[in-house]
Structure formats: structure tokens, C-alpha cells
Residue, then its C-alpha position, 0 to 999 in steps of 0.5 A: m450555158t456559154t463559154q468563151e472559146k479560143p481559136a483553133g491553133g491558138g497556142p501550145a499544148a498548155d492552152d489545150s490543157s487549159e481549155l480542157e479544164k473548162f469541161g471540168y477535167r484536169q490534164e492527166l494523159e500525155r498530150s503529145l500526138g500531132s496531126f498525122s497521129s490523129f489521122a493515123a489512129g482513125f485510119s488504122y482503125i478502118s484499115i483497108l488492108t485488114g478489112v478488104f483482105q479479110l472479107f473480100f472473099f465474103g463480098f465477092g462470094s455473096g454478090g459477085p464482082a457487082f458487090i463492089w457497088t456496096w463500097p460507095l453506098v456504104f461510104l456515103g452513108q458513113a461519111a454522113v455520120a463522119l461529118c456529124f462526128a467532125e462537128l462534135a469533135g470540134q466542139f468537145p475535144l475529150a477522151g471517149s468520143v461517142y460517150q462524151w459526145a452523147k453526154q453533151i447532147a443527149k440524155p444521161a441514160t443514152s450516153w451511158l448505154a452508148g459508152w457501154i455498148m461501144i466498149i463491148g463492141a471495141i472488145v469484140t472488134a479487137a477479137a475480130v481484127a486479130v483473127a485476120y492474122q489467120i487469113i494472112l500469115p499462114q499464106v505467107s508461110t505455113a510455119f504460122q499454121i501452128v495447129g491443123s494442116d497446110e490445107d487449113a492455111g488462110l482459112t477460118s472455116t475449118p476446125g484446124g484453121a479456127r483453132n490456129a486463128i485463136i492462137l495467132a490472135v491471142v499473141l496479137v492481143v497480148f502484144a497490143t495490150i503491152v504497148n498500150i500499157i507502156g504508153v501513147k508515145l510508143m503506141a503512136k510511133i508503132n501506129n504511125f509506122g504501120v499506117a505509113v507502110e499501109l498507105g505506101a503499100s496500098i498505093l503500090l498495090v494499086i499501081a501493080l494491079a493496074i499494070h496487070i489489068k486484063r479486062g474492062p471495068g464492065i465487070v462491075f455489072d457481073t453478078h455471077g448469078t448470086g441472086a438465085g435463091h434470094s427472096f429479093g433476087y440480086l437485091g438480097a445478095f447485094l444486101v448480104a454483100s454489103l456487110m463486107s463494106a460495112y465491116v471496113f467503114y467504122g471506127f473513124d471516131t477514134a481520132g476523137s477518142l485521143a483528143e486529150e492526147t492530141t495538140h489542137p484537137r479542135r482543128h486536128a480531130p475533125r480533119a483526121i476523121l474525114r481524111a481517114i474515111t476518105a482515104a480508105f474509100v479511094v484506096g480500098g475501092l481501087i484495090m478491089l476494082f483493079g484486082m477484079m480487072a487483073v485477076g487471071n480467072l474471074d470465075a476461080e473458086e478461090l476468090s470466094t474462099s481465100g479472096m484477096p490473098y489468092l487474087l494477089k498471088s495468082t496475079l502478081g506472083e508468089g514473091l510480090g504477093d507475099a510482100f503485100l500480105i506481109c504489109s497487110a499483116i502490119a496493117i492488122t497489127v496496128c488496127c488491133l492496137a488502134v481498136q484496143t486504144a479506143a476501148i481503153r480511152m472510152t473505158w477510162a472516160m466513163a470511169r473518170d465520170g464515175r459511171l462504171p464498176f470500180s471506177n476509182a481504180m479504172a480511172k487511175v492513170s499511171p504517173r510514169s506511162k501516163t496511161p490508164v493501166l487497168p483498162a488496158l489489162l481489162t480490155g485485153g483480158l476480155t478480148v482474149v476471153v471472147l477469142l477463147i469462146n470461139l475456140g474450135n467454133q469456126r462458124a462463130f467467126f461470122i457472128l463475131t464479125s457481124t456483132a462487132i459492127i452492130l455494136f458500133y452502129i447502135p452507139y453511132l445512132m445514139v449520137t446522130g439521132p439526138m443531134l438530129v433532134r437538136r437541129l430540128r429544135g434549133h438547138w444545134p449548132r450552138p450559139e458559141h460554136g465558134p470557128y470550128f468545123k460546121l456543116g452550115r445549111w447542109g447540116t440537117l440533110v446530112n444528119l438525116v442521111a446519117v440517121l436513116y443510113g444507120a438505122g437501115m444498116t443496123i437492120n441489115l446487119i442484125w437480120p438472121r439470114a441463112a445466107v450469112y449465119g446458116s440455118d442448120h443451128w438456130y443459135f448460130q442463125w440468131g447469134a448476132v441478134l441474141v448477143t446484141a440483145l444480151i449486151v443491151i439488156i445487161g447494160a440497161t439492167m446495170l444502169y437501172v440498178r445503179r441509176r442514182t450514181w450512174g444516172s449522170a456524170h460525177t467527176s471525182p475530185e482527183h480528176m477535176p482541175d485545181t480551179a473548177p470552172d464556173t460554167l461547163p461547155g455543153 
């Protein structure tokens, strides 16, 4: 099936809405986001001032200064995934990113499971991101340490720190839910402001750390003896440390999730995806490298417990250090907001196709805010539930973080895998690909790297190592495996029971355009 596409940028938002009708959908969400907003959605999801500040201590403690080599390696793997996604975003400018892309190039069961796992993954990710408030705010002021003692400030590894983390996180999730209910314009304004602050602060931070450099870049070969005790020596430590980088480099597909709210999405979404991951790589890498070159004592125990907050305060002083921590708190806020926004759009996209329980109710869009209200309440409520499950269980935070990443890597494979099969069969790019983003002769190689990297990192993430999960309780050590398996089994069971109705997309008449298309792209 083919359709005649319009060149990118060939008209106002009305043309984008008309193009949406070719996929069998009518315009229901408010199409008001521009190029920067599209970029900001992907960048704030990655959020270097969230992931780097939250988990630098884990990477440094697991692999020493040499752990920084995980950063470019993970970036290259995820960049291959992002390039594949950029091709898909240019072809299918639809809300729901991974779910919609898998629906177009894979089997119906694959697309349903990809969407299901991504929704749960985004909910878990929102909880993991919100917990980062505890790493930052109490170190700015102990007034934010509502429960526990001042010794718990900045820590989730103590009972008091864990409980306080839940309190701060719930406040953030409630805020994000309210904003997402009010509408995408408010979400975009807050998100754009947060990303502008994060980018500006990141650049200033790189400069400030560069001014304080005390040692040369040779430290990137210092392992701090972290290979001792690992079966594979430093390689074992390096694989553990890579989880820090893996935690940062995902969620760039969010620019695609907002396609139906973006003007000229075929042009803006692919660029936004690639710009977001590239900007995060450059700035985040420089912050960590210059930070380790500038910190007074590279052997300080606090680098493996407090991490980046300690590094900044000890290097730049309390005042300047607190200023950058406040910028990090802003970045965490918009990151959580972007994560929930993506979860809402994924849920709504599946409900619009009649592929979730209570689809009719969840697919409704508020005529006032042009926002799916029920998915916002549902994702926000479930995020709070995930947080409360972790109440007082400080060890569970590492399981929460790892599970969040796994639940993205699996759906990513459900897209890049079928895409590679299509390339090998000569079915991708399609004849009607048009002038939009294309990998050309490098497509098969890039796609193969994306699949191999995704499969390898998924195994690395889910590996029940004592170095990550501990060995004192089997249910902690195997927690990520068990949680991931449970989510997949529940999803597969639901799909089997409802296979007649969920086995393929059946858009409800109220979501179809007034004039149904004769042929659908894909």
C-alpha cells in the first residue's frame, strides 16, 4: 500500500492534521509544539543533570575514574538505536512512538507488548527519577530532610533517607500529573524553561570545573582497583559501572511520542531525537571528565557515596555548588514531567486503537485542555503506588532503577529487531519513503549495531549480580529478573485472553477522520 506524501515543512499545522488523517486518525490533541519543544521533550527525558547527578556515585564507585569509558560506548550503541528511530519518526508521525512504530513494521502481538512494557517502564522510570530529589534537595538545605536525620541528607541507602525520598518523590509526581492534566502548552513552557536552565547550567558547570582542573586526563585509565573480586577482573567492574551510563541514555524517543502535537513532525522529530542524545553525550561527558580532573581528593570516599553533589561542593564551594544543585533539581522536575507525558501519550495511543482495558474511557481527550485526563491520573497514581512499595526498603531503589532501564531496552529491541528483518528482506526503506530522514547504505550496519547492542545491554542489565543487587536476600538479587518477567507474563496473558480484540488495532469511529482514507501508510 502506498500513499503520496507531502514534503516536510510544506504548510501550517492544518496540513499536518490532514496528513494525520491518512493514518486513519483525526486531530484531537493540540498541535502547538515547535522545533525546540520537540528537542526539549527528548533532552529532558535523558536529562544529564538528573542521571549524572543521581548515579555518578554508582559508576565511580563500581569502576573508578576509568568508568567514564562506559559513556562513549553506551552512547554509540544508543545512537544506533536513535538513528533507526529517526527514520521511523520521519515516516510515522504518530503519538505513541515505539508502540506506533512497532505497529507499522512488526506483528500485532509485538506492537502490543512493546507498548505495554513501555507504559510500565515509563511509570517505573518516573518513580526512579522522582527519587533523585532526595540526592539533591536535602544537600541544598536540610529543611528538605523532612524525616530522618541530617546524616540521611542526600542518601537513599539509609532507612531515613529512603523514607524521605518517597515523600519528596510523591510531591513531584503530583505536580507533574497536575501539569499534564492542564495541558500540553503549560507542560511545554515548563519543560522548555527547565531545558534552557539545564543547558545553560551544564555549560557554565563545564567552564567552572575546567577553571579548577588539578590533574591531567590520564585519570581515565585509573581503575581504583575496582576489578578485585570480580570473576572477569576489571571487565566485570566495567560492566557493572556501565549501568550508570545506560540509565542516562534512553527516552530520546519522546520527541516521537509528541508527534501529533508538533508542527511539521516529520522534519522536527528525527532531528530532535538525534540532537537530544548528542547534546547529552557531549555535555554530560565533559561534566564527569572535568569533575574528576578538578576534585580535590580523587580518593575521597564521598565520591562513591554522595557522588556529584560532593564533587561540586568540595570543588566549587558551598554557594556555587548549591546553585548548580538547584539547577539539577529543576532538571529532575522537568525530566519527571517529560517521562509522565510520554507514558500518557503511549497509553492514549493504545487506548485509541482499542487495545487496552477501558479503552473508550482512556481514549477520551478533554475538550478544554486537549489532554487525555484519565491516562494522566492513571499513570500518576500508579507511579505513587510504585514509590510506596519502596517505602523504607532502601535496597529496592537499585532494583527500581535497573528495572526502569530494562523495560525500555526490551521494547526498543521490539522495534529495531523487526526493522532489521525488513531491511534484510529488502522491505525497508519503503518505496514511498520520500524526502525524510534516511540512513541510506549505512542502514543495515547501523540497524545491526542497534540490535546487538540492545540485546547485549539487556543481558548486562538483568544479570542478577551481587555487585549490583547484593547477595544477602535472593529476592533482591533476582528482583530485576522477577519484576521484568512478571510484567512480560502479565502482558502476554492479557494479550492471549483478549487476542480477538487486541490482536490488531481497531480505531473507534470517534477517533477517525470524517472521511476515512482509502489506503493507510505502512
